[in-house]
C-alpha positions in Angstrom: 97.8 133.2 107.9 101.2 132.1 109.6 104.2 133.2 107.6 104.1 136.4 105.8 103.3 135.6 101.7 101.1 132.2 102.8 97.7 134.2 101.4 99.8 134.1 98.1 98.8 130.2 98.2 95.1 130.9 98.8 92.4 132.1 96.9 91.6 135.3 98.7 92.5 138.8 97.8 96.0 139.8 98.5 96.8 143.4 99.4 99.6 145.4 98.3 101.5 145.7 102.4 101.1 141.4 102.1 103.0 140.5 99.4 105.8 142.4 101.2 105.6 142.0 104.4 108.6 139.9 106.3 108.7 138.3 109.7 111.4 139.8 111.9 113.8 136.2 111.0 113.1 137.7 107.7 114.3 141.1 108.1 117.3 140.2 109.7 118.5 138.1 107.1 117.7 140.8 104.6 119.8 143.6 107.0 122.3 141.0 107.0 123.0 140.9 103.4 122.2 144.5 103.0 125.1 144.9 105.3 127.2 143.4 103.5 126.5 145.5 100.1 123.5 143.0 98.4 121.8 145.5 96.3 118.2 143.2 95.8 117.9 142.6 99.2 117.9 146.4 100.4 115.5 146.7 97.4 113.8 144.0 100.1 114.3 145.9 103.0 112.6 149.6 101.1 110.0 147.8 99.9 109.2 146.2 103.1 109.0 150.3 104.4 107.6 151.5 101.6 104.4 149.0 101.8 104.1 147.6 105.3 105.9 149.3 108.0 105.7 152.7 106.3 108.6 154.3 107.9 109.9 156.9 105.1 113.4 157.1 106.5 114.1 153.9 106.6 112.7 153.1 102.6 115.1 155.4 102.0 117.6 154.1 103.6 118.1 150.9 102.1 116.9 152.3 98.7 120.6 154.1 99.0 122.2 150.8 99.5 120.3 149.5 97.2 121.1 152.0 94.4 125.0 152.6 95.8 125.3 148.6 95.3 124.5 149.1 91.1 121.0 148.6 91.0 119.6 150.7 88.7 116.2 150.3 89.0 116.6 152.1 92.4 119.3 154.5 91.1 115.9 155.8 89.7 113.7 155.1 92.4 116.2 157.0 94.8 116.3 159.8 92.4 112.5 160.4 91.8 112.4 160.1 95.9 114.8 162.4 96.9 113.1 164.9 94.0 108.9 164.7 94.4 109.7 164.8 98.0 112.7 167.7 97.6 114.5 166.7 100.0 117.9 167.2 97.3 117.6 168.6 94.5 121.3 167.4 93.7 121.4 164.2 95.7 118.5 163.4 93.1 120.1 164.5 89.8 124.0 162.7 91.2 121.0 159.3 91.1 118.7 159.8 87.7 122.6 160.6 86.1 123.6 157.3 87.5 120.8 155.1 86.7 120.5 156.5 82.5 124.4 156.1 82.6 123.7 152.5 83.6 121.5 152.0 81.2 118.5 153.4 82.4 116.5 155.9 79.3 113.9 156.7 81.0 116.0 158.8 83.5 117.3 160.8 81.4 113.5 162.4 81.1 113.9 162.9 85.1 116.9 164.0 84.9 116.9 167.2 82.6 113.1 167.9 85.0 115.8 168.0 87.8 118.5 169.9 86.0 115.3 172.0 85.1 113.5 173.1 88.9 117.1 173.1 89.6 118.2 176.0 87.2 114.9 177.9 88.0 115.6 177.7 91.9 119.4 179.5 90.8 117.0 181.7 89.7 119.3 184.3 86.9 122.6 185.0 87.3 123.1 188.6 87.2 
């Protein structure tokens, strides 16, 4: 297989990771686009670092750029990632609220769940 995605044109099975493979030139091009605020390019990079490279820091970096670029589903994904990994509940709530505000009704349930955990973590108030 000479280039990423070439297996898609064959009858050979394709793993999920192969579908997100990028060449060095493709990565460089996407990095340049994402650096200028291209949310789709940042999202594509987050997929690469999720399924191919398995680099959590890079995944969150590019997912954050996609979310900041207004990509509604990436806002939801970032909120899920931050919440599920216990990284930053306040930031998770922020991105769930942004996703909800931007039309993703599913983010409402996530936001309620995050807020419930935040309230429990604060404990009873005197």
